[in-house]
C-alpha positions as CSV (number, residue, x, y, z in Angstrom):
1,Q,-19.1,2.2,-17.5
2,C,-17.7,1.7,-13.9
3,P,-15.9,5.3,-12.7
4,A,-13.2,3.1,-11.6
5,E,-12.0,2.4,-15.2
6,T,-12.4,6.3,-16.2
7,L,-9.5,7.7,-14.1
8,V,-8.1,10.9,-14.8
9,K,-5.0,12.6,-13.5
10,H,-4.7,15.6,-11.7
11,K,-2.8,18.9,-13.2
12,A,-1.2,19.3,-9.8
13,N,0.8,16.2,-9.9
14,P,2.7,15.4,-8.6
15,V,0.9,16.7,-5.2
16,L,4.1,15.3,-2.7
17,D,7.2,15.6,-3.8
18,V,10.4,14.4,-1.8
19,G,11.4,16.5,0.9
20,P,14.1,19.3,0.5
21,P,17.4,19.1,0.9
22,G,18.8,17.5,4.1
23,A,15.3,16.6,5.1
24,W,14.9,12.6,6.3
25,D,12.7,12.2,2.9
26,D,15.0,14.2,0.4
27,G,16.0,11.0,-1.4
28,R,12.3,8.9,-2.0
29,C,9.1,8.8,-1.5
30,G,7.3,5.4,-2.0
31,C,4.2,3.6,-0.9
32,F,1.6,5.4,0.8
33,T,-1.8,5.3,2.5
34,V,-4.7,7.8,2.7
35,A,-7.6,7.7,5.0
36,R,-10.0,10.3,6.4
37,V,-9.8,11.5,9.9
38,G,-12.1,14.0,11.1
39,K,-12.6,16.5,7.8
40,D,-9.2,15.9,6.6
41,F,-7.0,13.5,4.5
42,Y,-3.8,11.7,6.1
43,L,-1.5,10.3,4.1
44,W,1.2,8.2,5.6
45,Y,4.1,7.3,3.0
46,M,7.5,6.0,3.3
47,G,10.6,8.0,2.6
48,S,13.9,8.1,2.9
49,G,16.9,10.0,2.6
50,S,20.7,9.9,1.4
51,R,21.9,9.0,5.0
52,N,19.1,6.7,6.0
53,S,17.0,3.7,5.1
54,W,12.8,3.8,4.7
55,R,10.9,4.9,7.5
56,I,7.5,6.4,7.5
57,G,6.1,10.0,7.2
58,L,2.7,11.7,7.4
59,A,1.5,14.7,5.6
60,T,-2.2,16.2,5.6
61,S,-4.6,17.7,3.4
62,A,-8.1,19.5,3.3
63,D,-8.6,19.0,-0.7
64,G,-6.4,15.8,-1.3
65,V,-4.2,18.0,-3.7
66,A,-2.3,20.5,-1.0
67,W,-0.5,18.4,1.4
68,K,1.4,19.6,4.4
69,R,4.3,17.4,6.2
70,S,3.6,16.6,10.0
71,T,6.7,18.1,12.0
72,A,6.7,15.3,13.9
73,N,8.0,13.1,10.7
74,P,9.2,10.4,10.6
75,V,6.1,9.3,12.6
76,L,7.4,5.7,12.4
77,P,11.2,5.4,12.6
78,Q,12.9,2.1,12.6
79,G,12.5,-0.3,15.3
80,D,15.0,-0.4,18.6
81,P,18.2,-1.9,18.0
82,G,17.9,-5.7,18.3
83,R,14.1,-5.6,16.9
84,W,13.0,-7.3,14.0
85,D,12.3,-4.1,12.4
86,D,15.3,-1.9,12.8
87,R,16.5,-1.6,9.5
88,Q,13.6,-0.1,7.7
89,V,9.9,0.2,7.8
90,S,7.8,0.7,5.0
91,M,4.6,0.3,3.0
92,P,2.3,1.8,5.3
93,F,-1.4,0.7,5.2
94,V,-3.9,2.6,7.8
95,I,-7.6,2.3,8.5
96,Q,-9.6,3.8,10.7
97,D,-11.3,0.9,13.6
98,G,-13.8,3.0,16.0
99,D,-11.6,5.7,17.5
100,T,-8.3,3.6,17.0
101,L,-6.3,3.9,13.8
102,S,-4.2,0.5,12.8
103,M,-1.2,0.6,10.4
104,W,0.2,-2.7,9.0
105,Y,3.3,-2.1,7.5
106,T,6.3,-3.9,6.1
107,G,9.6,-4.3,8.5
108,S,12.9,-5.9,8.4
109,S,16.1,-6.5,10.2
110,Q,19.1,-8.4,9.0
111,R,18.2,-11.6,9.9
112,D,13.8,-10.7,10.2
113,G,11.2,-9.5,8.4
114,G,7.4,-9.6,7.7
115,F,4.2,-7.7,8.5
116,G,4.2,-5.3,11.9
117,L,1.1,-3.6,13.2
118,A,1.0,-0.3,15.5
119,T,-1.7,1.7,16.6
120,S,-2.6,5.2,17.0
121,E,-5.1,7.8,18.2
122,D,-4.2,10.7,16.4
123,G,-2.0,9.5,13.5
124,I,1.2,10.6,14.9
125,H,2.2,8.8,17.8
126,W,1.8,5.2,17.1
127,K,2.5,2.2,19.7
128,R,4.0,-0.9,17.9
129,H,2.5,-4.2,19.1
130,G,4.3,-6.8,20.5
131,D,8.1,-7.9,19.6
132,G,7.9,-9.4,16.7
133,P,5.7,-9.4,13.1
134,V,2.1,-10.6,13.1
135,L,2.7,-12.1,10.0
136,R,5.5,-13.4,7.6
137,G,3.8,-13.6,4.0
138,I,4.2,-16.2,1.5
139,G,7.5,-15.4,-0.5
140,G,7.7,-12.0,1.1
141,S,5.6,-9.3,3.0
142,Y,5.1,-6.1,0.4
143,D,2.2,-4.3,-0.1
144,P,-0.4,-4.9,2.9
145,C,-4.1,-3.8,2.1
146,V,-6.5,-4.5,5.3
147,S,-10.6,-4.7,5.0
148,K,-12.8,-5.5,7.9
149,F,-15.9,-7.2,7.7
150,G,-17.8,-7.4,11.0
151,D,-15.6,-9.3,12.7
152,R,-13.4,-10.6,10.3
153,W,-10.3,-9.1,9.1
154,I,-8.7,-9.7,5.6
155,L,-5.3,-8.9,4.2
156,W,-4.5,-8.8,0.8
157,Y,-0.8,-8.2,0.1
158,C,2.3,-8.9,-2.5
159,G,4.5,-12.3,-2.1
160,M,6.6,-14.1,-4.9
161,L,5.7,-17.5,-6.1
162,D,7.8,-19.6,-8.8
163,G,9.7,-16.2,-9.6
164,R,6.7,-13.9,-10.2
165,Y,5.1,-11.5,-8.1
166,R,1.4,-12.3,-7.0
167,I,-1.2,-11.3,-4.5
168,L,-2.0,-13.3,-2.1
169,R,-4.5,-13.4,0.9
170,A,-4.6,-14.2,4.5
171,T,-7.8,-13.9,6.7
172,S,-8.0,-13.2,10.7
173,S,-10.5,-13.0,13.4
174,D,-8.7,-9.9,15.6
175,G,-6.2,-8.1,12.7
176,I,-3.1,-9.8,14.6
177,H,-3.6,-13.9,14.3
178,W,-3.6,-14.5,10.7
179,T,-4.1,-17.6,8.4
180,K,-2.4,-17.9,4.7
181,Q,-3.9,-18.5,1.7
182,D,-1.4,-20.1,-0.8
183,K,-3.3,-19.6,-3.8
184,P,-3.0,-16.2,-5.5
185,V,-6.0,-13.9,-5.6
186,L,-6.0,-13.0,-9.8
187,P,-4.4,-15.2,-12.8
188,L,-1.6,-13.7,-14.2
189,G,-2.9,-11.9,-18.0
190,L,-1.6,-13.7,-21.1
191,P,1.7,-12.8,-22.7
192,S,0.4,-9.7,-24.6
193,Q,-1.4,-8.1,-21.7
194,F,-0.3,-5.6,-19.7
195,D,-0.1,-8.0,-16.4
196,S,1.7,-10.8,-17.8
197,Q,4.6,-11.2,-15.9
198,N,4.1,-9.7,-12.1
199,H,1.2,-8.8,-10.0
200,A,1.8,-6.2,-6.7
201,G,0.0,-3.6,-4.7
202,P,-3.5,-4.5,-4.1
203,C,-5.6,-2.0,-2.9
204,V,-9.1,-3.5,-2.3
205,L,-12.7,-1.1,-1.4
206,Q,-15.9,-1.5,-1.4
207,A,-17.9,0.9,-4.3
208,G,-21.5,0.9,-4.3
209,G,-22.9,-3.0,-4.0
210,A,-19.2,-4.4,-5.4
211,W,-15.7,-5.0,-4.2
212,V,-13.5,-3.4,-6.0
213,M,-9.6,-4.0,-6.4
214,F,-7.0,-1.6,-8.2
215,Y,-3.8,-3.5,-8.5
216,L,-0.8,-3.0,-10.3
217,G,0.5,-5.3,-13.1
218,N,3.5,-5.8,-15.1
219,G,4.1,-6.8,-18.6
220,G,7.4,-6.4,-19.3
221,K,9.3,-3.0,-18.6
222,K,6.5,-0.8,-16.6
223,W,4.1,-1.2,-14.1
224,T,0.8,0.4,-14.6
225,V,-2.8,0.0,-12.8
226,G,-5.4,-2.6,-13.1
227,L,-8.6,-3.1,-12.0
228,A,-10.8,-6.3,-10.9
229,T,-14.2,-6.3,-9.4
230,S,-15.6,-9.0,-7.1
231,P,-19.0,-9.9,-5.7
232,D,-17.8,-11.6,-2.7
233,C,-14.2,-10.8,-2.4
234,V,-13.3,-14.0,-3.4
235,Q,-14.0,-14.5,-6.9
236,W,-12.7,-11.3,-9.1
237,T,-12.9,-10.5,-12.7
238,K,-10.2,-8.2,-14.6
239,S,-11.7,-5.0,-16.5
240,P,-11.9,-5.0,-19.6
241,A,-10.8,-1.6,-20.0
242,N,-7.4,-2.8,-18.4
243,P,-5.0,-0.8,-17.8
244,V,-7.1,1.6,-16.1
245,L,-4.0,4.1,-15.2
246,D,-1.3,4.2,-17.7
247,V,2.1,5.8,-17.2
248,G,2.9,9.5,-18.6
249,G,4.8,10.4,-21.8
250,Q,8.8,10.1,-21.6
251,R,9.2,13.5,-20.2
252,D,6.5,13.5,-17.9
253,W,7.3,12.6,-13.7
254,D,5.7,9.3,-14.3
255,G,6.8,8.3,-17.4
256,G,8.6,5.1,-16.1
257,S,6.1,3.2,-13.9
258,I,3.3,3.8,-11.6
259,L,4.5,2.1,-8.0
260,G,1.7,2.8,-5.7
261,V,-2.0,2.6,-6.1
262,E,-4.4,4.0,-3.1
263,A,-8.0,4.7,-3.7
264,L,-11.3,6.0,-1.2
265,W,-14.6,5.7,-1.6
């Protein structure tokens, strides 16, 4: 059995809650991304408070359980007035390429939106690329996940097609200029299955000799986590064990839906 099919929730959950009253993220914490930087785990997440919209913060940990927020938070605020991302920034995804950390994120203004790119040497101080988004997805620009294979980049993301959220793909030679593919990566499930209505939140990584995709599936009232595998990142096979991670009990902190998934190998 694939280890990714036997996920066990940690007893310390939730390991990162909203900030204290008055903090920039005292209202909500949302989609996140995790990377190893040196010996530590770095977690970038979207947060908001009662008086502000989504921004991106950072927390670090030595063990993935006990997290400490950066004193520099939010490390990526909204863009300056008049920019395409001056309303909110959210849904970060970070990878390390050599000595550089690259973050793709969702940004929006009153008239524009898409995926932005920012780079950093330390994970705290970020420099935005250009004056506009590097990609506007098909049917929206949500939940970016980026992988690099040699000189080739692949971006998986969530967009809406025919009234359903689906996982789509784009490719690039430099991580900046993208070619969109309009066919969804995964078919929706059958009417009785957990992912019959919508897909979102792709998380793709190489595990052993295969490629693994965790994703969010919706079949009605709740979102849970599914798994698919591929030998080539093109043809995907859903796991018969799906959903591999379900919501908690009615009184648990995660009893409603799972709205974000990230994995490291």
